[in-house]
MDAnalysis code that builds the backbone (N, CA, C; Angstrom):
import MDAnalysis as mda
import numpy as np

u = mda.Universe.empty(312, n_residues=104, atom_resindex=np.repeat(np.arange(104), 3), trajectory=True)
u.add_TopologyAttr("name", ["N", "CA", "C"] * 104)
u.add_TopologyAttr("resid", np.arange(1, 105))
u.add_TopologyAttr("resname", ["UNK", "UNK", "UNK", "UNK", "UNK", "UNK", "UNK", "UNK", "UNK", "UNK", "UNK", "UNK", "UNK", "UNK", "UNK", "UNK", "UNK", "UNK", "UNK", "UNK", "UNK", "UNK", "UNK", "UNK", "UNK", "UNK", "UNK", "UNK", "UNK", "UNK", "UNK", "UNK", "UNK", "UNK", "UNK", "UNK", "UNK", "UNK", "UNK", "UNK", "UNK", "UNK", "UNK", "UNK", "UNK", "UNK", "UNK", "UNK", "UNK", "UNK", "UNK", "UNK", "UNK", "UNK", "UNK", "UNK", "UNK", "UNK", "UNK", "UNK", "UNK", "UNK", "UNK", "UNK", "UNK", "UNK", "UNK", "UNK", "UNK", "UNK", "UNK", "UNK", "UNK", "UNK", "UNK", "UNK", "UNK", "UNK", "UNK", "UNK", "UNK", "UNK", "UNK", "UNK", "UNK", "UNK", "UNK", "UNK", "UNK", "UNK", "UNK", "UNK", "UNK", "UNK", "UNK", "UNK", "UNK", "UNK", "UNK", "UNK", "UNK", "UNK", "UNK", "UNK"])
u.atoms.positions = np.array([
    [-5.761, -168.639, 1.427],
    [-4.647, -169.143, 0.647],
    [-5.114, -170.200, -0.417],
    [-5.216, -169.641, -1.628],
    [-5.726, -170.404, -2.784],
    [-4.691, -171.479, -3.125],
    [-5.168, -172.595, -3.676],
    [-4.418, -173.533, -3.949],
    [-4.287, -173.734, -5.584],
    [-3.196, -173.585, -6.115],
    [-2.932, -173.843, -7.545],
    [-2.131, -175.071, -7.681],
    [-2.702, -176.221, -7.814],
    [-1.856, -177.584, -7.942],
    [-1.072, -177.706, -9.166],
    [-0.060, -178.240, -9.216],
    [0.694, -178.631, -10.457],
    [1.065, -180.113, -10.210],
    [1.138, -180.861, -11.356],
    [1.545, -182.237, -11.268],
    [2.903, -182.262, -11.949],
    [3.852, -182.865, -11.207],
    [5.369, -183.121, -11.612],
    [5.574, -184.650, -11.291],
    [5.944, -185.388, -12.256],
    [6.184, -186.775, -12.180],
    [5.038, -187.465, -11.311],
    [3.938, -187.252, -11.390],
    [2.799, -187.941, -10.591],
    [2.630, -187.298, -9.328],
    [3.555, -186.334, -8.852],
    [3.263, -185.574, -7.613],
    [2.299, -184.392, -7.796],
    [1.453, -184.201, -6.918],
    [0.599, -183.026, -6.954],
    [1.022, -182.095, -5.916],
    [1.518, -180.811, -6.421],
    [2.313, -180.030, -5.659],
    [1.527, -178.588, -5.634],
    [1.754, -177.850, -4.517],
    [1.349, -176.483, -4.456],
    [2.297, -175.736, -5.237],
    [1.633, -175.063, -6.300],
    [2.603, -174.116, -6.953],
    [3.035, -172.986, -6.254],
    [4.391, -172.735, -6.454],
    [5.102, -171.773, -5.704],
    [5.601, -172.159, -4.396],
    [5.350, -173.393, -4.033],
    [5.761, -173.832, -2.564],
    [7.087, -174.583, -2.694],
    [7.639, -174.657, -4.016],
    [8.951, -175.244, -4.234],
    [9.638, -174.735, -5.541],
    [10.920, -175.063, -5.535],
    [11.704, -174.766, -6.743],
    [12.040, -176.090, -7.508],
    [12.283, -176.089, -8.642],
    [12.821, -177.358, -9.531],
    [13.902, -178.007, -8.564],
    [14.801, -177.248, -8.181],
    [16.040, -177.798, -7.396],
    [15.524, -178.564, -6.176],
    [14.480, -177.832, -5.426],
    [13.996, -178.510, -4.277],
    [13.391, -179.891, -4.540],
    [12.488, -179.656, -5.554],
    [11.861, -181.118, -5.849],
    [12.821, -182.220, -6.221],
    [13.735, -181.802, -7.111],
    [14.762, -182.794, -7.381],
    [15.491, -183.279, -6.154],
    [15.831, -182.484, -5.120],
    [16.476, -182.850, -4.076],
    [15.569, -184.006, -3.199],
    [14.329, -183.578, -3.162],
    [13.412, -184.451, -2.445],
    [13.171, -185.770, -3.096],
    [13.114, -185.592, -4.541],
    [12.952, -186.799, -5.463],
    [13.999, -187.802, -5.009],
    [15.165, -187.262, -5.119],
    [16.365, -188.103, -4.840],
    [16.416, -188.685, -3.416],
    [16.215, -187.939, -2.408],
    [16.286, -188.241, -1.035],
    [15.167, -189.361, -0.844],
    [14.053, -189.188, -1.332],
    [13.038, -190.179, -0.974],
    [12.848, -191.269, -1.956],
    [13.837, -191.403, -3.066],
    [13.717, -192.406, -4.069],
    [12.449, -192.322, -4.791],
    [11.920, -191.042, -4.890],
    [10.856, -190.848, -5.864],
    [9.517, -191.292, -5.237],
    [9.405, -191.316, -3.972],
    [8.139, -191.759, -3.251],
    [7.371, -190.591, -3.209],
    [6.114, -190.604, -3.944],
    [5.257, -189.545, -4.188],
    [4.784, -188.865, -2.967],
    [4.237, -189.749, -2.222],
    [3.526, -189.370, -0.864],
    [4.561, -188.688, 0.085],
    [5.725, -189.155, 0.283],
    [6.764, -188.560, 0.846],
    [7.025, -186.945, 0.443],
    [7.242, -186.929, -0.798],
    [7.532, -185.652, -1.602],
    [6.377, -184.822, -1.195],
    [5.314, -185.200, -1.569],
    [4.132, -184.122, -1.364],
    [3.951, -183.828, 0.203],
    [4.050, -184.618, 1.172],
    [3.830, -184.326, 2.518],
    [4.997, -183.334, 2.839],
    [6.222, -183.317, 2.305],
    [7.266, -182.378, 2.661],
    [6.953, -180.847, 2.034],
    [6.720, -181.054, 0.685],
    [6.465, -179.660, -0.161],
    [5.222, -179.103, 0.107],
    [4.091, -179.930, 0.520],
    [2.717, -179.473, 0.471],
    [2.213, -179.166, 1.957],
    [2.956, -178.615, 2.826],
    [2.642, -178.242, 4.127],
    [2.597, -176.781, 4.245],
    [1.733, -176.249, 5.125],
    [1.600, -174.837, 5.249],
    [1.203, -174.675, 6.679],
    [2.126, -173.941, 7.471],
    [1.951, -173.398, 8.685],
    [1.241, -172.213, 8.798],
    [0.080, -172.119, 9.373],
    [-0.842, -170.904, 9.490],
    [-0.027, -169.766, 10.222],
    [0.805, -170.083, 11.195],
    [1.515, -169.144, 11.657],
    [2.527, -168.413, 10.804],
    [2.867, -169.065, 9.756],
    [3.805, -168.318, 8.822],
    [3.146, -167.300, 7.961],
    [1.786, -167.414, 7.928],
    [0.903, -166.451, 7.170],
    [0.791, -164.943, 7.974],
    [1.155, -165.040, 9.125],
    [0.964, -163.771, 9.914],
    [2.055, -162.701, 9.642],
    [1.649, -161.676, 8.748],
    [2.569, -160.803, 8.295],
    [3.330, -159.997, 9.509],
    [2.954, -159.885, 10.738],
    [3.442, -159.096, 11.727],
    [4.463, -160.105, 12.441],
    [4.383, -161.353, 12.230],
    [5.414, -162.201, 12.833],
    [4.979, -162.575, 14.408],
    [3.736, -162.274, 14.680],
    [3.234, -162.670, 16.092],
    [2.690, -164.042, 15.963],
    [2.616, -164.684, 17.063],
    [1.959, -165.967, 17.144],
    [0.573, -165.733, 17.240],
    [-0.237, -166.175, 16.259],
    [-1.663, -165.923, 16.186],
    [-2.381, -166.752, 17.417],
    [-3.633, -166.232, 17.655],
    [-4.365, -166.868, 18.554],
    [-4.862, -168.184, 18.145],
    [-5.042, -169.077, 19.037],
    [-5.394, -170.459, 18.524],
    [-6.716, -170.481, 17.865],
    [-7.797, -169.824, 18.335],
    [-8.985, -170.135, 17.797],
    [-9.218, -169.514, 16.445],
    [-8.669, -168.225, 16.017],
    [-8.797, -167.760, 14.584],
    [-7.740, -168.608, 13.831],
    [-6.692, -168.903, 14.329],
    [-5.682, -169.804, 13.466],
    [-6.298, -171.114, 13.115],
    [-7.066, -171.716, 14.168],
    [-7.462, -173.072, 13.802],
    [-8.724, -172.817, 12.793],
    [-9.398, -171.811, 12.887],
    [-10.632, -171.442, 11.982],
    [-9.953, -171.281, 10.542],
    [-8.906, -170.554, 10.442],
    [-8.279, -170.299, 9.248],
    [-7.772, -171.635, 8.649],
    [-7.164, -172.536, 9.326],
    [-6.575, -173.833, 8.959],
    [-7.844, -174.645, 8.377],
    [-8.817, -174.553, 9.016],
    [-10.083, -175.383, 8.555],
    [-10.530, -174.888, 7.244],
    [-10.582, -173.479, 7.158],
    [-11.349, -172.932, 5.917],
    [-10.381, -173.196, 4.758],
    [-9.010, -173.089, 4.885],
    [-8.064, -173.296, 3.855],
    [-8.032, -174.896, 3.487],
    [-8.122, -175.732, 4.458],
    [-8.181, -177.198, 4.081],
    [-9.522, -177.451, 3.402],
    [-10.551, -176.871, 3.709],
    [-11.797, -177.150, 2.948],
    [-11.727, -176.542, 1.433],
    [-11.008, -175.592, 1.301],
    [-10.884, -174.913, 0.003],
    [-9.956, -175.824, -0.794],
    [-8.886, -176.274, -0.072],
    [-7.933, -177.188, -0.894],
    [-8.694, -178.391, -1.435],
    [-9.444, -179.042, -0.489],
    [-10.056, -180.315, -0.767],
    [-10.949, -180.060, -2.012],
    [-11.845, -179.013, -2.026],
    [-12.539, -178.719, -3.068],
    [-11.715, -178.488, -4.362],
    [-10.768, -177.708, -4.341],
    [-9.862, -177.533, -5.615],
    [-9.191, -178.765, -6.000],
    [-8.620, -179.699, -5.161],
    [-8.185, -180.894, -5.676],
    [-9.279, -181.890, -6.293],
    [-10.495, -181.887, -5.717],
    [-11.619, -182.690, -6.334],
    [-11.913, -182.153, -7.668],
    [-11.892, -180.784, -7.892],
    [-12.212, -180.112, -9.139],
    [-11.099, -180.476, -10.183],
    [-9.977, -180.388, -9.736],
    [-8.752, -180.521, -10.685],
    [-8.354, -181.903, -11.013],
    [-8.499, -182.737, -9.969],
    [-8.090, -184.193, -10.086],
    [-9.297, -185.124, -9.809],
    [-10.299, -185.190, -10.379],
    [-11.569, -185.832, -9.885],
    [-11.468, -187.295, -9.931],
    [-10.453, -187.902, -10.536],
    [-9.998, -189.348, -10.465],
    [-9.038, -189.828, -9.330],
    [-8.522, -188.908, -8.755],
    [-7.450, -189.068, -7.629],
    [-8.061, -188.826, -6.340],
    [-7.413, -189.614, -5.331],
    [-7.780, -189.381, -3.811],
    [-6.696, -188.777, -3.113],
    [-7.036, -187.798, -2.306],
    [-6.072, -187.047, -1.615],
    [-6.637, -186.844, -0.064],
    [-5.549, -186.673, 0.751],
    [-5.824, -186.355, 2.120],
    [-5.346, -184.948, 2.390],
    [-6.110, -184.180, 3.064],
    [-5.790, -182.772, 3.469],
    [-5.958, -182.872, 4.961],
    [-4.848, -182.767, 5.654],
    [-4.858, -182.965, 7.113],
    [-4.507, -181.578, 7.911],
    [-4.959, -181.542, 8.990],
    [-4.640, -180.435, 9.979],
    [-4.032, -181.192, 11.160],
    [-2.743, -180.674, 11.421],
    [-2.014, -181.054, 12.582],
    [-1.547, -179.845, 13.536],
    [-1.081, -180.123, 14.564],
    [-0.488, -179.072, 15.351],
    [0.966, -179.189, 15.394],
    [1.621, -178.503, 14.560],
    [3.048, -178.542, 14.291],
    [3.455, -177.282, 14.219],
    [4.012, -176.445, 15.013],
    [4.363, -175.126, 14.902],
    [2.969, -174.384, 14.504],
    [2.088, -174.650, 15.480],
    [0.794, -174.162, 15.164],
    [-0.005, -174.950, 14.238],
    [-1.216, -174.555, 13.914],
    [-2.093, -175.361, 12.988],
    [-1.155, -175.514, 11.575],
    [-1.175, -176.667, 11.237],
    [-0.401, -176.999, 9.885],
    [-1.181, -177.891, 9.046],
    [-1.414, -177.417, 7.684],
    [-2.255, -178.146, 6.836],
    [-1.316, -178.853, 5.762],
    [-1.445, -180.195, 5.554],
    [-0.677, -181.045, 4.715],
    [-1.637, -181.687, 3.647],
    [-1.185, -181.668, 2.483],
    [-1.966, -182.443, 1.566],
    [-1.116, -183.400, 0.850],
    [-1.653, -184.577, 0.557],
    [-0.838, -185.675, -0.210],
    [-1.874, -186.633, -0.854],
    [-1.347, -187.354, -1.708],
    [-2.048, -188.239, -2.562],
    [-2.276, -189.513, -1.643],
    [-3.530, -190.192, -1.974],
    [-3.721, -191.537, -1.345],
    [-3.610, -192.580, -2.379],
    [-3.471, -192.193, -3.591],
    [-3.279, -193.327, -4.687],
    [-1.993, -193.911, -4.571],
    [-1.971, -195.161, -4.978],
    [-0.618, -195.940, -5.029],
    [0.336, -195.373, -6.003],
])
């Protein structure tokens, strides 16, 4: 899952992961808090990528999450070399990757 980041009002977001209306809703709900908006919009559940709708096995799903997170980190460093980001993997409905800015 390639990352195509876009910047909107200082938020770095996964292109295609939101609509302008969704962004505006989260902007309003969070009072424009960038990290909160990024955490909501920039998460990816590995299980959602399974085209057959089955729950993937843990080991391949975890390996996929690690590979995607590594690719996202590289893309963010390339696209935004002066900004700091966190790309974390948690277990929330299976392996879930979330990216967000660390900059104030």
